[in-house]
VEXVEX-933638 format. One record per atom (N, C-alpha, C, O): residue in one letter; x, y, z. Coordinates in steps of 0.001 Angstrom, whole numbers, plus 500000, padded with zeros to 6 digits. Layout:
AXYZ/...
//
This chain:
M500579510248476464/M500014511512476908/M500671511905478225/M500705511104479159/A501173513079478311/A501897513537479495/A500949514169480509/A499939514776480153/S501298514013481758/S500563514640482846/S500953516111482934/S502071516467482562/P500058516977483419/P500400518395483545/P501334518694484714/P501778519832484867/I501641517693485542/I502539517924486670/I503702516950486605/I503577515839486090/V504827517383487134/V506011516540487221/V506226516232488686/V506171517128489528/F506469514973488996/F506664514629490396/F507498513372490549/F507601512557489631/T508088513232491718/T508760512020492159/T508165511714493522/T508569512319494515/P507216510791493595/P506381510666494778/P507016510052496022/P506404510139497087/G508162509456495968/G508726508807497152/G508222507378497271/G507192507027496696/N508942506560498011/N508567505153498176/N507303505011499009/N507038505810499907/L506533503986498697/L505298503690499421/L505403502298500016/L505872501372499354/T504974502143501253/T504898500828501882/T503437500541502225/T502745501377502807/A502987499353501855/A501652498877502240/A501858497663503131/A502576496733502765/Q501231497669504296/Q501419496575505246/Q500066496118505788/Q499208496932506131/V499898494802505855/V498693494212506446/V498990493876507903/V499991493230508215/Q498108494324508786/Q498209493970510202/Q496981493160510587/Q495856493503510222/W497208492091511323/W496110491265511822/W495792491683513252/W496700491807514073/L494507491904513564/L494089492371514882/L493131491374515522/L492365490697514837/D493190491298516849/D492231490462517570/D490967491268517860/D490842492408517412/A490043490692518597/A488754491339518862/A488883492638519649/A488001493493519570/S489963492803520405/S490159494040521176/S490920495102520383/S491145496201520890/G491319494792519148/G492025495758518315/G493532495726518473/G494229496602517960/T494039494733519171/T495477494588519371/T496095493868518177/T495557492869517700/V497224494378517699/V497920493730516589/V498492492405517083/V499252492370518050/I498118491314516410/I498614489991516797/I499506489375515716/I500026488272515886/G499676490082514623/G500547489573513571/G500665490560512423/G499829491446512247/I501717490385511656/I501958491210510475/I501886490300509263/I502513489242509228/G501127490715508286/G501037489963507046/G501960490556506003/G503120490859506282/L501448490715504827/L502204491234503699/L502753492624503984/L502037493486504493/S504024492844503658/S504622494174503638/S505149494377502230/S506085493703501799/L504548495300501530/L504855495521500116/L505515496883499961/L504914497902500300/L506764496915499446/L507468498158499183/L507310498485497710/L507693497700496843/I506743499652497433/I506572500131496061/I507533501292495894/I507293502387496402/Q508606501052495190/Q509644502067495049/Q509244503150494067/Q508519502904493103/S509727504341494328/S509473505469493454/S510422505391492261/S511363506175492144/A510158504441491388/A511051504205490255/A510523504831488974/A511066504592487895/T509471505627489085/T508848506181487881/T508683507690487995/T507563508191487905/P509779508428488191/P509654509878488276/P509361510500486919/P509563509873485879/G508893511718486939/G508680512457485697/G507223512661485385/G506373512623486274/F506936512878484119/F505560513077483674/F504824511750483721/F505285510764483146/Q503686511716484400/Q502946510459484526/Q501450510716484442/Q500936511669485028/L500782509882483729/L499327509906483697/L498858508470483466/L498187508175482476/F499214507596484378/F498827506202484275/F498854505576485666/F499419506136486606/W498245504428485775/W498202503696487039/W499256502608487014/W499524502019485967/L499848502343488150/L500787501240488293/L500145500219489236/L500211500381490454/P499526499174488688/P498863498199489560/P499871497335490314/P500916496962489781/H499538497032491545/H500350496149492384/H499418495147493039/H498348495503493533/I499837493896493037/I499029492828493631/I499920492062494594/I501069491753494277/G499393491761495760/G500139490973496735/G499202490020497442/G498040490343497689/V499709488849497764/V498939487851498513/V499678487613499819/V500877487336499823/T498960487721500920/T499560487526502227/T499239486120502740/T498350485444502224/E499970485704503749/E499738484387504327/E498416484392505104/E497861485457505375/P497910483203505461/P496657483154506234/P496780483928507552/P497861484042508129/A495667484440507996/A495632485184509263/A495901484243510432/A495546483066510383/P496534484769511490/P496771483950512683/P495458483557513361/P494416484169513125/V495526482550514188/V494369482143515001/V493950483335515862/V494802484093516326/N492669483502516072/N492075484582516873/N492059485933516169/N491835486954516819/T492289485969514861/T492185487226514127/T490716487588513964/T489904486767513538/A490389488819514307/A489017489302514160/A488882490247512976/A487830490313512342/T489946490974512683/T489905491950511599/T491325492208511085/T492311491748511659/A491388492944510005/A492689493302509426/A492713494797509150/A491676495444508997/R493921495318509093/R494113496735508796/R495234496826507766/R496241496125507868/I495052497690506779/I496109497961505810/I496634499358506103/I495872500324506148/I497937499455506300/I498572500741506586/I499417501135505381/I500245500356504908/F499201502344504895/F500006502900503819/F500890503986504417/F500401504890505095/S502180503895504166/S503093504947504618/S504007505294503455/S504388504433502662/K504352506577503367/K505089507059502213/K506234507958502650/K506084508804503532/A507387507754502010/A508528508637502218/A508282509941501459/A507520509976500493/A508926510985501901/A508794512275501217/A509342512169499797/A510337511488499551/G508689512842498885/G509143512869497501/G509783514209497174/G510094515004498061/L509970514437495889/L510584515681495430/L509587516487494621/L508710515920493971/G509713517795494654/G508840518650493851/G507411518576494340/G507148518545495542/T506497518547493393/T505082518395493727/T504875516944494132/T504829516061493275/D504751516693495414/D504719515342495974/D503300514789495918/D502525514952496860/V502963514132494807/V501607513635494584/V501627512121494509/V502464511537493820/L500707511488495215/L500559510041495128/L499098509718495408/L498578510044496475/D498443509083494455/D497049508676494626/D496995507169494801/D497686506429494101/I496176506720495731/I495934505292495949/I494465505061495655/I493597505773496160/D494198504059494833/D492828503825494405/D492585502328494306/D493503501553494038/L491345501933494523/L490880500556494337/L491696499569495149/L492369498706494587/V491642499690496460/V492314498771497365/V491309497697497776/V490210498008498236/V491690496444497607/V490812495331497927/V491546494379498856/V492667493962498565/L490922494035499967/L491425492998500861/L490355491917500879/L489267492115501420/A490669490781500289/A489664489714500138/A490221488385500633/A491432488164500621/R489342487521501059/R489717486188501480/R489767485272500267/R488824485221499477/L490857484558500126/L490973483557499073/L490608482197499662/L491146481796500694/C489727481517499025/C489320480198499553/C489930479081498751/C489699477909499049/
//
C-alpha cells in the first residue's frame, strides 16, 4: 500500500547523553545513524534498536537527542515509541 506523499526524509542521528545531578553532560552513550535509504512512497515503520554501554559513575539522568539532516521534497519524518530502559 503506497503512502499519499513522496519524501526523502534525510539522515537521522539519535544520541544518548549521560548527565550528572546538575545537568552537565558527563558522557556520550550510543550514537545511532539512521540513513535515509528508503526514499519514495512509504507507509510503514522502520524499527531500530540500540544498546548503549553502562552509564558513567555519577550519572543522574539521561537525554536522547534526535537530529536530522534536511531532506528533499516534502520533508516528513515521524519518531514514535522511544524507550530508554535499564537492562539488568
